[in-house]
C-alpha positions in Angstrom: -36.9 6.0 -12.3 -39.8 4.5 -14.4 -42.9 6.4 -14.2 -45.8 4.2 -12.7 -49.2 4.0 -11.1 -50.3 2.1 -8.2 -53.9 1.6 -7.1 -55.2 -0.7 -4.2 -58.1 -2.9 -5.3 -60.4 -5.3 -4.0 -61.6 -8.0 -6.3 -61.0 -11.5 -7.8 -57.9 -12.4 -9.3 -55.8 -15.6 -9.8 -53.5 -16.3 -7.0 -50.9 -19.2 -6.3 -51.5 -21.8 -3.8 -48.9 -23.2 -1.8 -47.5 -26.5 -2.7 -49.7 -26.5 -6.3 -49.1 -25.6 -9.7 -52.6 -24.5 -10.4 -53.6 -21.0 -9.4 -57.3 -20.1 -8.0 -59.4 -17.3 -8.3 -59.8 -15.6 -4.9 -61.3 -12.3 -3.7 -58.7 -10.0 -1.7 -57.4 -6.6 -1.3 -54.9 -6.3 -3.9 -51.9 -3.7 -4.5 -51.9 -3.1 -8.1 -48.7 -1.5 -9.8 -47.8 -0.9 -13.5 -45.2 1.1 -15.1 -46.2 3.4 -18.0 -44.9 3.2 -21.7 -44.9 5.5 -24.5 -43.7 5.3 -28.1 -40.0 4.5 -28.4 -37.2 6.8 -29.3 -35.0 6.1 -32.4 -32.5 4.2 -30.0 -35.0 1.9 -28.7 -37.4 1.4 -31.7 -35.3 -1.0 -33.4 -35.0 -3.3 -30.6 -38.5 -2.8 -29.3 -40.9 -1.0 -32.0 -44.0 -0.9 -29.8 -43.2 0.8 -26.7 -40.5 1.9 -24.0 -40.7 2.7 -20.4 -41.6 6.5 -19.4 -38.4 7.3 -17.7 -38.2 10.2 -15.2 -34.7 11.4 -15.6 -34.4 14.1 -12.9 -35.2 14.4 -9.2 -37.7 17.5 -10.3 -39.5 15.2 -12.8 -39.9 12.5 -10.3 -41.3 15.1 -7.8 -43.7 16.3 -10.3 -45.0 12.8 -11.2 -45.6 12.1 -7.6 -47.6 15.1 -7.2 -50.0 14.1 -9.7 -52.8 15.6 -12.0 -53.0 16.6 -15.5 -50.1 18.9 -15.4 -47.6 15.8 -15.5 -49.1 14.6 -18.5 -46.1 16.0 -20.5 -43.8 13.9 -18.7 -45.2 10.9 -20.4 -42.8 11.0 -23.4 -39.9 9.1 -24.9 -36.4 10.1 -23.5 -34.3 12.1 -26.0 -32.2 9.6 -28.3 -29.0 11.0 -26.6 -30.0 10.3 -23.3 -30.0 6.4 -24.0 -27.0 4.3 -24.5 -27.0 0.8 -25.4 -24.3 -1.5 -23.8 
């Protein structure tokens, strides 16, 4: 699973207008999502040298991530090289 963050937010953002190509700024209650990235491991770096997603590879890591707090910071690291296979 990708490690990510979610946050409700109220504010102005661009939004699509049905039937139009242009978007307009509107104030709404938004649900914002993002996934975290970290430095790439040696397998990913030749393909994408800037970053790779933070991947939670065990149910225990997912549970820790969802509990939040500073004790989850150690999960924000690249997967070991041997855990990534390119196909």
